[in-house]
C-alpha positions as CSV (number, residue, x, y, z in Angstrom):
1,X,0.0,0.0,0.0
2,X,1.6,3.3,-1.1
3,X,2.0,6.4,1.1
4,X,-0.8,8.3,-0.8
5,X,-3.3,5.5,-0.3
6,X,-2.4,5.3,3.4
7,X,-2.9,9.0,3.8
8,X,-6.3,9.0,2.1
9,X,-7.5,6.0,3.9
10,X,-6.2,7.3,7.3
11,X,-8.0,10.6,6.7
12,X,-11.2,8.8,5.7
13,X,-11.0,6.7,8.9
14,X,-10.5,9.8,11.0
15,X,-13.4,11.6,9.5
16,X,-15.6,8.5,9.8
17,X,-14.7,8.2,13.5
18,X,-15.7,11.7,14.1
19,X,-19.0,11.1,12.2
20,X,-19.7,8.1,14.4
21,X,-19.1,10.2,17.5
22,X,-16.6,7.8,19.0
23,X,-14.1,10.1,20.7
24,X,-11.4,8.8,23.1
25,X,-13.7,9.3,26.0
26,X,-15.9,6.5,24.7
27,X,-13.3,4.0,25.5
28,X,-13.8,4.6,29.2
29,X,-17.0,2.5,28.6
30,X,-15.0,-0.7,27.9
31,X,-15.5,-3.3,30.6
32,X,-13.3,-6.4,30.9
33,X,-15.5,-9.3,32.0
34,X,-14.4,-12.3,34.1
35,X,-14.8,-14.6,31.1
36,X,-12.1,-12.6,29.2
37,X,-14.7,-10.8,27.0
38,X,-14.9,-7.0,26.7
39,X,-18.2,-5.1,26.7
40,X,-18.6,-1.7,25.0
41,X,-21.5,0.1,26.6
42,X,-21.6,2.7,23.8
43,X,-21.9,0.3,20.9
44,X,-23.5,-2.6,22.8
45,X,-20.9,-5.0,21.4
46,X,-19.2,-7.7,23.3
47,X,-15.6,-8.5,22.1
48,X,-13.3,-11.4,22.5
49,X,-10.4,-9.9,24.6
50,X,-7.9,-12.0,22.8
51,X,-7.1,-12.3,19.2
52,X,-7.7,-15.7,17.6
53,X,-4.8,-17.9,18.6
54,X,-4.3,-16.2,22.0
55,X,-5.7,-17.2,25.3
56,X,-5.1,-17.0,29.1
57,X,-4.9,-14.0,31.4
58,X,-4.0,-10.9,29.5
59,X,-3.8,-13.0,26.3
60,X,-0.2,-13.9,26.8
61,X,-0.6,-17.6,25.9
62,X,-0.1,-18.3,22.2
63,X,0.2,-15.8,19.3
64,X,-2.3,-14.0,17.1
65,X,-3.1,-16.3,14.2
66,X,-3.4,-14.9,10.7
67,X,-5.6,-16.4,8.0
68,X,-7.4,-15.5,4.8
69,X,-10.9,-13.9,4.8
70,X,-12.8,-17.1,4.3
71,X,-11.0,-18.8,7.1
72,X,-11.7,-15.8,9.3
73,X,-15.4,-16.3,8.7
74,X,-14.9,-20.0,9.4
75,X,-13.2,-19.2,12.8
76,X,-16.5,-17.6,13.9
77,X,-18.5,-20.6,12.9
78,X,-16.1,-22.9,14.7
79,X,-16.3,-20.8,17.9
80,X,-20.1,-21.1,17.8
81,X,-19.9,-24.8,17.3
82,X,-18.0,-25.2,20.6
83,X,-19.9,-22.4,22.4
84,X,-16.7,-20.4,22.8
85,X,-16.7,-18.6,26.2
86,X,-20.3,-19.7,26.7
87,X,-21.7,-18.1,23.5
88,X,-22.7,-19.4,20.1
89,X,-23.4,-16.1,18.2
90,X,-19.8,-15.0,17.5
91,X,-19.1,-13.4,14.2
92,X,-16.5,-11.4,12.3
93,X,-17.1,-7.7,13.0
94,X,-18.1,-5.4,10.1
95,X,-15.8,-2.6,9.1
96,X,-17.3,0.1,11.3
97,X,-17.5,-2.2,14.3
98,X,-13.8,-2.9,14.0
99,X,-13.0,0.8,13.6
100,X,-14.8,1.5,16.8
101,X,-11.9,-0.1,18.6
102,X,-9.4,2.3,17.2
103,X,-7.9,4.7,19.8
104,X,-6.7,7.7,17.7
105,X,-4.7,9.1,20.7
106,X,-2.5,6.0,20.7
107,X,-0.4,4.1,18.3
108,X,1.7,1.0,18.0
109,X,-1.0,-0.3,18.6
110,X,-3.8,2.2,18.2
111,X,-6.1,0.4,20.7
112,X,-6.9,0.4,24.4
113,X,-4.3,-2.1,25.5
114,X,-5.8,-2.3,29.0
115,X,-8.9,-3.8,27.6
116,X,-7.1,-5.6,24.7
117,X,-3.7,-6.6,26.0
118,X,-1.1,-8.3,23.7
119,X,-2.6,-6.8,20.5
120,X,0.2,-7.0,18.0
121,X,1.2,-3.5,17.0
122,X,1.9,-4.3,13.4
123,X,-1.1,-6.5,12.7
124,X,-3.9,-6.1,10.1
125,X,-7.4,-7.4,11.3
126,X,-10.1,-8.6,9.0
127,X,-13.6,-7.2,9.0
128,X,-16.6,-9.0,7.4
129,X,-17.3,-6.1,5.0
130,X,-16.6,-6.9,1.4
131,X,-15.2,-4.0,-0.7
132,X,-17.7,-2.2,-2.9
133,X,-17.2,-2.0,-6.7
134,X,-15.9,1.5,-6.5
135,X,-12.7,0.1,-4.9
136,X,-11.5,-3.4,-5.7
137,X,-14.7,-5.2,-5.9
138,X,-16.0,-8.4,-4.1
139,X,-12.6,-10.1,-4.2
140,X,-11.3,-7.8,-1.5
141,X,-12.6,-6.9,2.1
142,X,-12.0,-4.1,4.5
143,X,-9.4,-4.4,7.3
144,X,-8.0,-2.2,10.1
145,X,-4.2,-1.8,10.6
146,X,-3.9,-1.2,14.3
147,X,-0.3,0.2,14.1
148,X,-2.0,3.6,13.5
149,X,-5.7,2.8,13.1
150,X,-5.6,2.9,9.3
151,X,-8.6,1.3,7.4
152,X,-8.1,0.0,3.9
153,X,-9.1,-3.0,1.6
154,X,-7.1,-6.1,0.9
155,X,-7.5,-9.2,-1.2
156,X,-9.4,-11.9,0.5
157,X,-6.6,-14.4,0.0
158,X,-4.2,-12.4,2.2
159,X,-3.6,-13.5,5.8
160,X,-4.7,-11.1,8.6
161,X,-5.5,-11.5,12.3
162,X,-9.0,-12.0,13.7
163,X,-10.9,-10.7,16.7
164,X,-14.4,-11.9,17.1
165,X,-17.5,-10.0,18.3
166,X,-21.0,-10.7,19.3
167,X,-24.3,-9.0,20.3
168,X,-25.0,-5.3,19.5
169,X,-25.7,-4.1,16.0
170,X,-25.7,-0.4,16.6
171,X,-23.0,0.4,14.0
172,X,-24.2,-1.8,11.2
173,X,-26.6,0.7,9.7
174,X,-23.9,3.3,9.6
175,X,-21.6,1.3,7.3
176,X,-21.4,3.8,4.5
177,X,-19.3,1.5,2.4
178,X,-21.8,-1.4,2.4
179,X,-23.7,-2.2,-0.8
180,X,-26.9,-4.2,-1.5
181,X,-26.5,-8.0,-1.4
182,X,-25.6,-9.9,-4.5
183,X,-28.2,-12.1,-6.2
184,X,-29.0,-15.4,-4.3
185,X,-28.4,-18.6,-6.2
186,X,-31.7,-20.0,-7.2
187,X,-32.5,-23.6,-6.4
188,X,-35.6,-25.6,-7.1
189,X,-39.2,-24.4,-7.2
190,X,-41.8,-27.1,-6.1
191,X,-45.5,-26.7,-6.8
192,X,-48.1,-27.0,-4.1
193,X,-51.8,-26.3,-3.7
194,X,-52.1,-22.6,-4.8
195,X,-48.4,-22.1,-3.9
196,X,-44.8,-22.8,-4.8
197,X,-41.8,-23.4,-2.5
198,X,-38.5,-22.0,-3.6
199,X,-35.0,-23.1,-2.4
200,X,-32.0,-20.8,-2.8
201,X,-28.5,-20.2,-1.5
202,X,-27.6,-17.0,0.4
203,X,-25.4,-14.5,-1.6
204,X,-22.6,-12.2,-0.4
205,X,-24.2,-9.7,2.0
206,X,-22.6,-6.6,0.4
207,X,-20.9,-5.8,3.7
208,X,-24.0,-5.5,5.7
209,X,-26.0,-8.3,7.4
210,X,-28.8,-9.7,5.3
211,X,-32.1,-8.9,7.0
212,X,-34.4,-11.0,4.8
213,X,-35.4,-12.4,1.4
214,X,-38.2,-11.8,-1.0
215,X,-39.4,-14.7,-3.2
216,X,-41.6,-13.7,-6.2
217,X,-43.7,-16.1,-8.3
218,X,-45.7,-14.4,-11.1
219,X,-47.4,-11.4,-9.4
220,X,-47.2,-12.8,-5.9
221,X,-44.4,-12.3,-3.4
222,X,-43.6,-13.6,0.1
223,X,-40.9,-12.5,2.5
224,X,-38.8,-14.8,4.6
225,X,-35.5,-15.1,6.5
226,X,-34.1,-18.3,5.0
227,X,-34.5,-20.9,2.3
228,X,-37.0,-22.3,1.4
229,X,-39.8,-19.7,1.0
230,X,-43.3,-20.6,0.1
231,X,-45.2,-18.1,-2.1
232,X,-48.9,-18.4,-1.6
233,X,-52.0,-17.1,-3.4
234,X,-51.1,-18.6,-6.7
235,X,-53.8,-19.9,-9.2
236,X,-53.9,-23.7,-9.6
237,X,-53.3,-24.8,-13.2
238,X,-51.4,-21.6,-14.2
239,X,-47.6,-22.0,-14.7
240,X,-45.2,-19.6,-12.9
241,X,-41.5,-19.1,-12.6
242,X,-39.9,-17.6,-9.5
243,X,-37.0,-15.4,-8.4
244,X,-35.4,-14.5,-5.0
245,X,-33.7,-11.3,-3.9
246,X,-31.9,-10.5,-0.6
247,X,-32.2,-7.3,1.5
248,X,-29.7,-5.6,3.9
249,X,-29.6,-2.2,5.6
250,X,-28.5,-0.6,2.3
251,X,-31.5,-1.9,0.3
252,X,-32.8,-4.7,-1.9
253,X,-30.3,-6.7,-3.9
254,X,-30.7,-7.9,-7.5
255,X,-33.0,-10.8,-8.2
256,X,-31.7,-14.3,-8.7
257,X,-31.9,-16.2,-12.0
258,X,-35.4,-17.5,-12.9
259,X,-36.4,-20.8,-11.4
260,X,-37.8,-23.8,-13.2
261,X,-41.5,-23.4,-14.2
262,X,-44.0,-25.0,-11.9
263,X,-47.8,-25.4,-12.1
264,X,-49.5,-25.0,-8.7
265,X,-52.2,-27.6,-8.2
266,X,-54.3,-29.6,-5.8
267,X,-55.3,-33.2,-5.8
268,X,-58.2,-34.2,-8.1
269,X,-61.8,-34.3,-7.1
270,X,-63.7,-37.6,-6.6
271,X,-64.6,-39.6,-9.8
272,X,-68.3,-40.5,-10.3
273,X,-68.7,-44.2,-10.0
274,X,-71.0,-45.8,-12.5
275,X,-71.3,-49.6,-12.3
276,X,-69.6,-52.5,-10.7
277,X,-70.0,-55.8,-12.7
278,X,-69.2,-59.1,-11.1
279,X,-66.9,-61.6,-12.9
280,X,-65.0,-64.8,-12.1
281,X,-62.9,-63.8,-9.0
282,X,-63.0,-60.2,-10.3
283,X,-65.1,-57.1,-10.6
284,X,-65.1,-54.5,-13.4
285,X,-65.8,-50.9,-12.2
286,X,-66.7,-48.2,-14.6
287,X,-66.7,-44.5,-13.8
288,X,-66.4,-40.9,-15.1
289,X,-63.6,-38.4,-14.5
290,X,-63.9,-36.0,-11.6
291,X,-65.3,-32.5,-12.2
292,X,-61.9,-31.0,-11.2
293,X,-58.4,-32.3,-12.0
294,X,-57.0,-30.0,-9.3
295,X,-55.1,-27.9,-11.9
296,X,-52.9,-30.8,-13.1
297,X,-53.4,-33.5,-15.6
298,X,-54.9,-36.7,-14.2
299,X,-52.2,-39.4,-14.4
300,X,-54.4,-42.4,-13.5
301,X,-57.1,-44.0,-11.5
302,X,-57.2,-46.6,-8.7
303,X,-60.2,-48.8,-8.2
304,X,-60.3,-50.5,-4.8
305,X,-62.5,-53.5,-3.9
306,X,-61.9,-54.7,-0.4
307,X,-58.2,-54.8,0.0
308,X,-57.5,-55.4,-3.7
309,X,-56.8,-52.6,-6.2
310,X,-56.4,-52.0,-9.9
311,X,-54.7,-49.0,-11.5
312,X,-54.8,-47.5,-15.0
313,X,-55.8,-44.6,-17.2
314,X,-59.0,-46.0,-18.6
315,X,-62.4,-45.2,-17.2
316,X,-63.2,-48.8,-16.6
317,X,-60.8,-51.0,-14.5
318,X,-61.0,-54.7,-13.5
319,X,-59.9,-55.7,-10.0
320,X,-58.7,-59.3,-9.8
321,X,-57.9,-61.7,-7.0
322,X,-61.3,-61.6,-5.4
323,X,-63.1,-64.5,-3.8
324,X,-66.2,-65.8,-5.6
325,X,-69.2,-65.6,-3.4
326,X,-67.9,-62.8,-1.2
327,X,-69.4,-59.3,-1.4
328,X,-67.0,-56.4,-1.9
329,X,-67.4,-52.6,-1.6
330,X,-65.7,-50.8,-4.5
331,X,-64.6,-47.2,-4.9
332,X,-62.3,-45.2,-7.2
333,X,-59.8,-42.4,-6.8
334,X,-58.0,-40.1,-9.3
335,X,-54.4,-39.0,-9.1
336,X,-52.3,-36.2,-10.5
337,X,-48.8,-34.9,-9.8
338,X,-49.9,-33.7,-6.3
339,X,-51.2,-37.1,-5.2
340,X,-54.4,-39.1,-4.9
341,X,-57.8,-37.3,-4.5
342,X,-60.9,-38.1,-2.6
343,X,-62.6,-41.5,-3.2
344,X,-65.9,-41.8,-5.0
345,X,-69.0,-43.2,-3.5
346,X,-69.2,-47.0,-3.3
347,X,-70.9,-49.9,-5.0
348,X,-71.2,-53.5,-3.9
349,X,-70.4,-56.5,-6.1
350,X,-70.2,-60.3,-5.5
351,X,-67.9,-62.1,-7.9
352,X,-69.1,-65.6,-9.1
353,X,-67.6,-68.4,-11.1
354,X,-68.8,-68.6,-14.7
355,X,-70.5,-71.5,-16.4
356,X,-69.3,-73.2,-19.5
357,X,-72.6,-72.8,-21.3
358,X,-73.2,-76.5,-21.1
359,X,-76.0,-78.3,-19.2
360,X,-74.7,-80.6,-16.4
361,X,-77.6,-83.1,-16.9
362,X,-79.1,-85.4,-14.3
363,X,-82.5,-86.6,-13.1
364,X,-85.1,-85.9,-10.4
365,X,-88.1,-87.7,-9.0
366,X,-91.6,-86.2,-8.7
367,X,-94.4,-87.0,-6.4
368,X,-98.1,-86.9,-6.9
369,X,-99.4,-83.4,-6.3
370,X,-102.7,-81.7,-6.9
371,X,-101.0,-78.3,-6.9
372,X,-98.2,-76.9,-9.0
373,X,-94.9,-78.7,-8.3
374,X,-91.4,-77.8,-9.3
375,X,-88.4,-80.1,-9.9
376,X,-84.9,-78.6,-10.1
377,X,-82.0,-80.4,-11.8
378,X,-78.8,-78.4,-11.9
379,X,-79.4,-75.1,-13.7
380,X,-82.9,-76.2,-14.9
381,X,-86.1,-76.1,-13.0
382,X,-89.4,-77.7,-14.4
383,X,-92.7,-76.6,-12.9
384,X,-95.9,-78.5,-13.6
385,X,-98.6,-75.9,-13.2
386,X,-101.5,-78.3,-13.0
387,X,-99.8,-80.7,-10.6
388,X,-98.9,-84.4,-11.2
389,X,-101.4,-87.2,-11.3
390,X,-98.7,-89.9,-11.3
391,X,-95.2,-89.8,-9.9
392,X,-92.3,-90.2,-12.2
393,X,-88.7,-89.3,-13.1
394,X,-87.5,-86.1,-14.8
395,X,-84.3,-86.6,-16.8
396,X,-82.1,-83.8,-18.3
397,X,-79.6,-84.8,-21.0
398,X,-77.2,-82.2,-22.6
399,X,-77.5,-82.0,-26.4
400,X,-76.2,-79.9,-29.2
401,X,-78.9,-77.6,-30.4
402,X,-77.9,-77.6,-34.1
403,X,-78.0,-81.4,-34.1
404,X,-81.6,-81.5,-33.0
405,X,-82.8,-79.0,-35.6
406,X,-81.6,-76.0,-37.7
407,X,-81.1,-72.9,-35.6
408,X,-83.3,-69.9,-36.2
409,X,-81.7,-67.3,-38.5
410,X,-79.6,-64.8,-36.6
411,X,-79.4,-66.8,-33.4
412,X,-76.8,-69.0,-31.7
413,X,-77.4,-71.5,-28.9
414,X,-75.8,-70.9,-25.5
415,X,-77.1,-74.2,-23.9
416,X,-79.4,-77.0,-24.9
417,X,-80.9,-80.0,-23.2
418,X,-83.4,-82.8,-23.8
419,X,-85.9,-83.0,-20.9
420,X,-88.1,-86.0,-20.6
421,X,-90.5,-87.1,-17.9
422,X,-92.3,-90.4,-16.9
423,X,-94.7,-88.5,-14.7
424,X,-98.3,-88.0,-15.8
425,X,-100.0,-84.6,-15.7
426,X,-103.4,-83.3,-16.0
427,X,-104.5,-82.7,-19.6
428,X,-104.2,-79.0,-20.5
429,X,-101.7,-78.2,-17.7
430,X,-98.7,-76.2,-19.1
431,X,-95.1,-76.7,-18.0
432,X,-92.8,-73.7,-17.1
433,X,-89.2,-74.6,-17.7
434,X,-86.6,-72.2,-16.4
435,X,-82.8,-71.9,-17.1
436,X,-80.0,-70.2,-15.2
437,X,-77.7,-68.7,-17.7
438,X,-74.6,-67.3,-15.9
439,X,-72.5,-67.0,-19.0
440,X,-74.2,-63.7,-19.9
441,X,-73.2,-60.9,-17.5
442,X,-74.6,-57.9,-19.4
443,X,-78.2,-56.9,-18.6
444,X,-78.9,-55.7,-22.2
445,X,-77.6,-58.9,-23.7
446,X,-79.5,-61.0,-21.1
447,X,-82.7,-59.3,-22.1
448,X,-82.2,-60.5,-25.7
449,X,-82.1,-64.2,-24.7
450,X,-84.9,-66.4,-26.1
451,X,-85.9,-70.0,-25.0
452,X,-86.7,-72.3,-27.9
453,X,-88.6,-75.6,-27.8
454,X,-88.2,-78.3,-30.5
455,X,-91.6,-78.9,-32.0
456,X,-92.1,-81.2,-35.0
457,X,-88.4,-81.0,-35.8
458,X,-88.2,-77.2,-35.7
459,X,-87.2,-74.7,-33.0
460,X,-90.2,-72.6,-31.8
461,X,-89.8,-69.5,-29.6
462,X,-91.6,-70.3,-26.3
463,X,-90.0,-67.6,-24.1
464,X,-92.4,-66.7,-21.3
465,X,-93.2,-63.0,-21.3
466,X,-91.8,-61.2,-18.3
467,X,-89.6,-64.1,-17.2
468,X,-86.2,-62.4,-17.7
469,X,-84.7,-62.2,-14.2
470,X,-81.2,-60.7,-14.7
471,X,-80.4,-60.6,-10.9
472,X,-80.6,-64.4,-10.8
473,X,-79.6,-64.9,-14.5
474,X,-82.8,-66.8,-15.1
475,X,-85.2,-67.0,-18.1
476,X,-88.2,-69.3,-18.7
477,X,-90.3,-71.0,-21.4
478,X,-94.0,-72.1,-21.3
479,X,-94.9,-75.3,-23.1
480,X,-97.4,-78.2,-23.0
481,X,-94.7,-80.8,-23.3
482,X,-91.0,-81.3,-22.5
483,X,-88.5,-82.7,-25.1
484,X,-85.5,-80.5,-26.3
485,X,-85.1,-76.9,-25.2
486,X,-82.3,-74.4,-26.2
487,X,-81.5,-71.0,-24.8
488,X,-80.4,-68.8,-27.7
489,X,-79.2,-65.2,-28.2
490,X,-78.9,-63.0,-31.3
491,X,-75.6,-63.4,-33.1
492,X,-74.6,-59.7,-32.4
493,X,-75.2,-60.1,-28.7
494,X,-73.2,-63.4,-28.7
495,X,-70.1,-61.6,-30.0
496,X,-70.5,-59.0,-27.2
497,X,-70.6,-61.7,-24.5
498,X,-67.9,-64.0,-25.9
499,X,-65.4,-63.0,-23.2
500,X,-65.3,-64.9,-19.9
501,X,-68.6,-64.2,-18.2
502,X,-68.8,-61.9,-15.2
503,X,-72.1,-62.7,-13.6
504,X,-73.8,-64.8,-11.1
505,X,-72.7,-68.1,-12.6
506,X,-74.7,-70.2,-15.0
507,X,-75.6,-73.8,-15.3
508,X,-75.2,-75.2,-11.8
509,X,-72.7,-72.7,-10.5
510,X,-74.3,-72.8,-7.1
511,X,-77.0,-74.9,-5.7
512,X,-78.3,-71.9,-3.8
513,X,-79.3,-70.1,-7.1
514,X,-80.7,-73.3,-8.5
515,X,-83.0,-74.2,-5.6
516,X,-83.9,-70.8,-4.3
517,X,-87.6,-70.0,-4.7
518,X,-88.2,-67.8,-7.8
519,X,-89.8,-64.6,-6.7
520,X,-91.5,-64.2,-10.1
521,X,-92.9,-67.7,-10.1
522,X,-96.5,-66.8,-9.0
523,X,-96.7,-64.2,-11.8
524,X,-95.4,-66.8,-14.3
525,X,-97.9,-69.3,-13.2
526,X,-100.8,-66.9,-13.6
527,X,-99.6,-66.0,-17.1
528,X,-99.2,-69.6,-18.0
529,X,-102.6,-70.4,-16.7
530,X,-104.2,-67.6,-18.7
531,X,-102.3,-68.8,-21.8
532,X,-103.5,-72.4,-21.3
533,X,-107.1,-71.3,-20.7
534,X,-107.1,-69.3,-24.0
535,X,-105.7,-72.3,-25.8
536,X,-108.5,-74.6,-24.4
537,X,-111.2,-72.1,-25.1
538,X,-109.8,-71.5,-28.6
């Protein structure tokens, strides 16, 4: 440092000391504490009596260590880690705080040696104040040379002594050489519900302690003291980018670089559940998308039946691994980038094993009865509406419908059987023959089923009007004799139901469905009786 520079810097320091009203009399306010700290009642600062590297009474043990500027900042951090002298808020003093120790009536060293013994007379001491651009820029920092109290700047790689300080901030706002903070280093912006959280790294403080940060996303801003900062009040579904700026006593610093773009969003609303269709150890649940996607694209859906789930993007999902015969409650949720939304309302479904479409066959014995009597063999029930005058045996034999007679145009057979009886019935009494058809799980397709009866070598449609019972997968025919029957469906409907059936089982899937009383039977009998009466009258 040349003589001219020393003169200018010394004069500036002297004028600054006068401006800060720190005459020699102020040093009478220095108090040496029992823990080897020094309190200045004028500034409110508490100083370490010894330079870093010194210790003991009057600081006579060790020597004042010198270090670069970054290491000087690290010395304060280390002191706080070990609660040096019982405190954990030590720091490197700023330029004006360090200047407040200069005793301009003394030299070699220019400091109160009663309060600060063993201060090296020829030592330079670091401050935390970075040089402003009008001098050497941020690569240099201010120091005080205590030989004569000169203040100047030096490269941060130089090695100077360190004296730590804590408490009081009275002089910080008077640091006329401080500048606004540099721009923080932007991190990651993360979307939330009507908000975004922004991480960042603190910048150089410009020579004055940073008092806070302002994060801005779009038109909204939020203040904070550390990373991260959440900016609220954003509109879900509208993308935003964010910046952060730091503030010190001098003012607001420049904004950081722009963050990644984020889209604030909430979780989706609840889907609207439509139907739950039973299958073999499975259930297919259909639904419609929720009214609100939360502001983010729906990524998929999850259908839950009991403790089993199925996920996908379609609006109909099949949950597998269920137990046939057990009833399950099913619901569906939608998910987006923010997570899963509310569950829909629920529907119950009972999976069942499908039938093969074939008749199991078998026989059953009737008894004499003066009233209608029914005999159930597997998936087929035969009801004699006029009773039986002589007991006999009912036999069911599976057949191939096309071998018994040409199928009606546009129809295909699902199941067929030849039913014979050795029992005698009253003349004119019709027979209601019902079939459980579990292979058809769609209600519309089931409604198209027809029951044909082989008469004089040709198939005749004898479907009993009103007998389609989709809940029990049952449909009936009314005839005056037995012989072959076939349950048929239109060819178009057959293609629609060719997949493995999801229904209540067919054929003899369960004896419960086969033998349970038919709630529609009284109506069927009345209709059959009317039909028979009209035939006799006619």
